[in-house]
C-alpha positions in Angstrom: 115.9 134.6 83.8 117.5 131.7 81.9 115.6 128.6 81.4 117.8 125.5 81.7 117.3 122.7 79.3 116.9 119.3 81.1 116.2 116.0 79.5 115.7 115.0 75.9 113.4 116.2 73.3 110.8 113.9 71.8 112.7 113.7 68.5 115.9 112.6 70.3 114.1 109.9 72.2 112.4 108.5 69.1 115.7 108.5 67.2 117.4 106.7 70.1 114.7 104.1 70.4 114.7 103.5 66.7 118.5 103.0 66.6 118.3 100.6 69.5 115.5 98.6 67.8 117.5 98.4 64.6 120.6 97.2 66.4 118.4 94.6 68.2 117.0 93.3 65.0 120.4 93.0 63.4 121.7 91.1 66.4 118.7 88.8 66.5 119.0 88.0 62.8 122.7 87.1 63.1 122.0 84.9 66.2 119.3 83.0 64.3 121.6 82.4 61.4 124.3 81.0 63.8 121.8 78.6 65.5 120.6 77.4 62.1 124.1 76.7 60.9 124.9 74.9 64.1 121.8 72.7 63.7 122.8 71.9 60.2 126.3 70.9 61.3 124.9 68.7 64.1 122.6 66.9 61.7 125.4 66.4 59.1 127.6 64.9 61.8 124.7 62.7 63.0 124.1 61.5 59.4 127.8 60.9 58.7 128.1 58.8 61.9 125.3 56.5 60.7 126.7 56.3 57.1 130.2 55.5 58.3 128.9 52.9 60.7 126.9 51.2 57.8 130.0 51.3 55.6 132.1 49.6 58.3 129.3 47.0 58.9 129.2 46.1 55.2 132.9 45.8 55.0 133.1 43.4 58.0 129.9 41.4 57.7 128.2 41.7 54.3 130.7 42.8 51.7 130.4 40.0 49.2 126.6 39.8 49.3 126.2 43.6 49.0 128.8 44.2 46.3 127.0 42.6 43.5 123.7 44.4 43.7 124.0 46.9 46.5 122.1 46.6 49.7 120.3 48.6 52.4 121.5 48.5 56.0 118.9 49.2 58.6 119.5 51.1 61.9 118.5 47.8 63.7 121.4 46.0 62.2 123.8 48.7 63.3 122.4 48.7 66.8 122.5 44.9 67.1 126.2 44.8 66.1 127.0 47.7 68.4 127.9 50.3 65.8 125.2 52.7 66.9 123.7 53.1 70.3 120.0 52.8 70.7 120.1 56.1 72.7 121.3 58.0 69.7 119.0 61.0 68.9 118.3 62.7 65.7 119.2 66.4 66.3 116.6 67.7 63.9 113.7 66.0 65.7 115.0 65.1 69.1 113.7 61.6 68.7 115.6 58.4 69.3 116.7 56.6 66.1 114.8 53.5 67.2 111.5 55.3 67.0 111.5 55.8 63.2 113.6 53.0 62.1 112.7 53.1 58.4 113.9 56.7 58.2 117.5 55.8 59.0 118.3 53.2 56.4 121.6 53.4 54.5 121.9 52.4 50.9 125.3 50.9 50.1 126.4 50.7 46.5 129.6 50.2 44.5 130.6 52.0 41.3 134.0 51.5 39.8 135.1 49.6 42.9 134.3 52.6 45.1 131.8 52.0 47.9 129.2 54.7 48.6 127.0 54.8 51.7 124.1 57.2 51.7 121.3 57.6 54.3 117.9 58.2 52.9 116.4 61.7 53.4 
């Protein structure tokens, strides 16, 4: 009488589970990299928004005073003049910019007649 072979052997199951685990790890690693890149891009856009707002503020309200020695523009000044909303959140912390005001100061300087606006890290 012939014995029919039904199911999988233990070796086949172990190899299948191992391959599935390996594929899962590869997918999870790639997804984590994508989320990290997206978070970095969100923070850079947030930072650029504040820096650009400070540059515009200096150009309209404080250009001559700031040009000689450089200056620091606070987030409070930008909120008061309406360049930044007080509901703006830092994507890296999830906190409102009004909570840690000193963290979001922008240094404005001129070199060779070129204005540079950089937010402190």
